[in-house]
C-alpha positions, 0 to 999 in steps of 0.5 A: 500500500505504501508504494502507491501515493494515491492509497491509504491504509484503512482497517487492515486493507489498502484502498483509495483515499475517500475524503468523505470517510475519515478512515485512513490518514492523508499522511499516507498520500502524496510524495513525502514518504518517498523523499529520503533527504532534506533537499528532495523533501523541500524541493517538492514541497508545495507541488501537490500536482495530480494528487489534490487530496494529498498534503502539498506542503512538506517539512524535513524532520532533521533528527528523524530524517523523515519528510512529513506533511506540515499538517502532521509536524507533531510526528517530528519527535524523538522519545527520551532514553533513560530520562535523557533527550537527544544532544540537540535538546527536547525539540526536534528541528523541523525545516520548511525552507530549502536553504535551511537544509544547508544551514540547519540539517545536522543529523545525529549519528556517527560518521563511518569512513571506509579506507581501502588498501593502500590507505589515504587519510585525505581521501576516504573511499566511502563516507556515510552517517550511521545511527548504529555503533555495530558493524558486522562484516561478512566474508569477502574477497576484499579484506584489506579494509579499514572501517572508522567510526568518527564523531562525538559522544554526549553522556547527557547526564543530569538531575534528578538521577546521579551518575553511577559511582564508577562513572560511564564506561565504554566497551569495544565488542570485537571478533576477528578484527584489529581495533584501535580507539582514540578519544579527546583528552578533554570535552569539547575539544578536537585535540589532543587525542589519546589512545584508549584501546588497541587490540589485535584480532581474536577468533572469539568474540569478546568485550574490552573496556576502553580506558585512558592512560594512567587509569583516568576516567573516560568522561571527566564531565557527564553533564549536557553540553559536554561532548567527547571526540571519539575515533574508533577503527577496525582493520580487517585483513585475512585473519577472518579466515572467511568468517564473519567479523564484528566491531561494536561499541557499547556502554553502561549509560542506559543502565541496561545490564551488561551494557547496550549499544550507544543510541543515536541520541548520544551520537553526533557526527564529526564536525570541525567548525574550522576551515573546510578548504583543507579538505581536498576531495568530495568524500573528505569534505563530507566526512566533516558535517560542518562542510559541503562540497560544491560540484561546480568549482570542486571546492569544500565550503562551510555550510554555515557561511551564507556568503559561500556560493558554488561556481554558478552562484547558486547556494542550493547546489552545495552538497551537504552529505 
């Protein structure tokens, strides 16, 4: 039923929407659910076309990454986890203008960078933003590959609940993959980075606790507004022996016995908020959420700079990831 923009779901069956019958939702109608990014959502907003019954004005819910009719903007929300709203705050951002995709569409998650052998840090082979901190790799002929999570962890601890006396811990769950993790020494900084975990590939699945040199706590400040840059990468070579490999990050922040995967509410993709012109390629540019790539002039531009335009003078042509 969802594949047909003229149909709605009503009492367990798919049917053509009937304005005289309240059964079914107008939110099912039209193009909005087919539009999977901010630009496509807002480019088509206001163009009902041949579907006059369908909502024609759309908005982009940044934290849900969904296109929603403006009339149903109340659906743009994310529930709390363990008493905490996401790092962006209690209210999700709802965008209704195309220009705001560039300046305000900063989604949650972590950057996932892929480097094929031979590795070139300035030119990743693939860049995406993911919401899960778990990767499972099936056997492949392409084995010389490095996968890197990069972004910020937000502990988001605050009243009324006191933090655990032992602090917040993070573990790496690993199998058949070489692993190294770095974390910024202090909150809200990009440098210096400290090695907080480094282990060779093991055939059996096991969890290892990340730890700072000298035994210092992983997070010195757990309150909202404190974020910690994390870079965790796994290198896969032929040690897998044709078997599945795994790399995952878990923690005890949510009080789940044995720890849980880190929800996207606590994850922010990497952004430098510095000179985007230092990124020499499109994928390197898109590995920094504060930047966007201009196809016309082949340069990396700051998304927050309203004066930065592409070669044809149109702001809307800047890629934002």
